[in-house]
RODO-2510 file (C-alpha; in nm, 4 decimals, decimal comma):
residues 125
     n   res          X          Y          Z
     1     m     2,1992    -5,1676     0,5142
     2     e     2,3791    -4,8380     0,4457
     3     i     2,2662    -4,8047     0,0806
     4     p     1,8893    -4,7761     0,1546
     5     r     1,9656    -4,5062     0,4135
     6     v     2,1764    -4,3154     0,1588
     7     r     1,8967    -4,3424    -0,1005
     8     r     1,6395    -4,2231     0,1508
     9     c     1,8595    -3,9269     0,2469
    10     f     1,9201    -3,8471    -0,1192
    11     a     1,5459    -3,8621    -0,1918
    12     q     1,4660    -3,6343     0,1019
    13     c     1,7352    -3,3845     0,0025
    14     f     1,6141    -3,3895    -0,3577
    15     l     1,2575    -3,3208    -0,2441
    16     v     1,3681    -3,0262    -0,0286
    17     v     1,5720    -2,8788    -0,3147
    18     m     1,2811    -2,9147    -0,5590
    19     l     1,0372    -2,7489    -0,3168
    20     e     1,2774    -2,4591    -0,2637
    21     a     1,3240    -2,4231    -0,6398
    22     a     0,9475    -2,4235    -0,6982
    23     t     0,8990    -2,1559    -0,4337
    24     g     1,1748    -1,9453    -0,5872
    25     c     1,0319    -1,9847    -0,9377
    26     s     0,6903    -1,8793    -0,8141
    27     a     0,8366    -1,5651    -0,6607
    28     i     1,0227    -1,4855    -0,9833
    29     v     0,7062    -1,5313    -1,1918
    30     d     0,5134    -1,3103    -0,9485
    31     q     0,7783    -1,0393    -0,9803
    32     f     0,7999    -1,0405    -1,3615
    33     s     0,4255    -1,0772    -1,4183
    34     g     0,3266    -0,7994    -1,1802
    35     r     0,1106    -1,0409    -0,9804
    36     s     0,2598    -0,9522    -0,6397
    37     e     0,1955    -0,5810    -0,6777
    38     a    -0,1449    -0,6419    -0,8389
    39     c    -0,2616    -0,8601    -0,5494
    40     d    -0,1473    -0,5944    -0,3032
    41     i    -0,3480    -0,3295    -0,4895
    42     l    -0,6517    -0,5576    -0,5273
    43     r    -0,6650    -0,6133    -0,1501
    44     t    -0,6669    -0,2450    -0,0575
    45     g    -0,7459    -0,0437    -0,3711
    46     r    -1,0588     0,1358    -0,4832
    47     p    -1,2660    -0,0157    -0,7639
    48     a    -1,2995     0,1623    -1,0979
    49     t    -1,3341     0,0860    -1,4660
    50     a    -1,0657     0,1471    -1,7243
    51     k    -1,0429     0,1612    -2,0997
    52     i    -0,7471    -0,0191    -2,2542
    53     i    -0,5652     0,2467    -2,4569
    54     d    -0,2704     0,0343    -2,5691
    55     v    -0,1061    -0,3020    -2,5059
    56     v     0,2705    -0,3434    -2,4958
    57     d     0,4480    -0,6776    -2,5319
    58     t     0,6988    -0,7122    -2,2468
    59     g     0,8693    -1,0075    -2,4152
    60     i     0,7998    -1,2259    -2,1111
    61     t     0,6269    -1,5600    -2,1632
    62     v     0,5527    -1,8075    -1,8833
    63     n     0,5345    -2,1777    -1,9718
    64     q     0,4699    -2,0874    -2,3374
    65     i     0,1057    -2,0323    -2,2384
    66     y     0,0919    -1,6951    -2,0665
    67     f     0,2090    -1,3603    -2,2001
    68     v     0,2975    -1,0785    -1,9645
    69     i     0,1465    -0,7671    -2,1181
    70     e     0,1759    -0,4070    -2,0085
    71     f    -0,1515    -0,2194    -2,0418
    72     v    -0,1840     0,1539    -2,0919
    73     l    -0,5143     0,2404    -1,9267
    74     e    -0,7500     0,5352    -1,9007
    75     v    -0,8917     0,4875    -1,5495
    76     y    -1,2379     0,6208    -1,4632
    77     p    -1,2782     0,6396    -1,0847
    78     e    -1,6222     0,7175    -0,9488
    79     k    -1,6714     1,0914    -0,8808
    80     e    -1,3124     1,1765    -0,9794
    81     a    -1,1342     1,2900    -1,2935
    82     p    -1,0033     1,0151    -1,5250
    83     f    -0,6301     0,9503    -1,5322
    84     q    -0,3852     0,7372    -1,7276
    85     a    -0,1827     0,4564    -1,5732
    86     r     0,0087     0,1439    -1,6692
    87     s    -0,0358    -0,2056    -1,5330
    88     k     0,1112    -0,5481    -1,6091
    89     a    -0,0944    -0,8633    -1,6292
    90     m    -0,0308    -1,2232    -1,7238
    91     i    -0,2766    -1,3220    -1,9956
    92     d    -0,3497    -1,6697    -2,1283
    93     r    -0,2559    -1,6775    -2,4966
    94     l    -0,6149    -1,7700    -2,5847
    95     e    -0,7438    -1,4567    -2,4062
    96     v    -0,5156    -1,2084    -2,5847
    97     p    -0,7848    -1,1113    -2,8405
    98     q    -1,0087    -1,0037    -2,5508
    99     a    -0,7417    -0,7695    -2,4108
   100     q    -0,7322    -0,5198    -2,6949
   101     p    -0,7489    -0,1393    -2,7071
   102     g    -1,0993    -0,0030    -2,6584
   103     r    -1,2103    -0,2729    -2,4186
   104     i    -1,3498    -0,1640    -2,0792
   105     v    -1,2099    -0,3667    -1,7879
   106     p    -1,2520    -0,3657    -1,4077
   107     v    -0,9541    -0,2313    -1,2130
   108     k    -0,8562    -0,1233    -0,8660
   109     y    -0,6234     0,1654    -0,7951
   110     d    -0,4286     0,3025    -0,5022
   111     p    -0,5858     0,6426    -0,4205
   112     q    -0,2575     0,7598    -0,2641
   113     r    -0,0506     0,6638    -0,5705
   114     r    -0,2495     0,6662    -0,8900
   115     d     0,0375     0,5080    -1,0808
   116     r    -0,0488     0,1840    -0,8953
   117     v    -0,3370     0,0212    -1,0844
   118     a    -0,4246    -0,3470    -1,1193
   119     l    -0,6595    -0,5174    -1,3582
   120     d    -0,9168    -0,6952    -1,1457
   121     l    -0,8553    -1,0382    -1,2953
   122     w    -0,6003    -1,1964    -1,0622
   123     n    -0,6948    -1,4740    -0,8235
   124     c    -0,4971    -1,3717    -0,5162
   125     d    -0,6097    -1,6438    -0,2744
***
């Protein structure tokens, strides 16, 4: 009778450890991809458009599918002077050709800190 109880306990402990690991991995991905900061900016920032000036490979790949790219942007806020900023985004490898210099993209920016800009393409639900 003791062996099934040990197996059940082992299975429950394994499940708890795996859930904790998944939560930790998610937080790490959010940190390296810029998603956490981007979602914060997208919730409270002002909308604008931006021209992609340059793309920089960060060397970070998630699940061999997504590349974390740093964008150099020329941001065009409504009724304000344009400014340059940088923003990270996680891009599906099939979408990389669409994220090239010259492309106009929607963004949101923090009016108090213009160095905080996020491409408006994250699903932050």
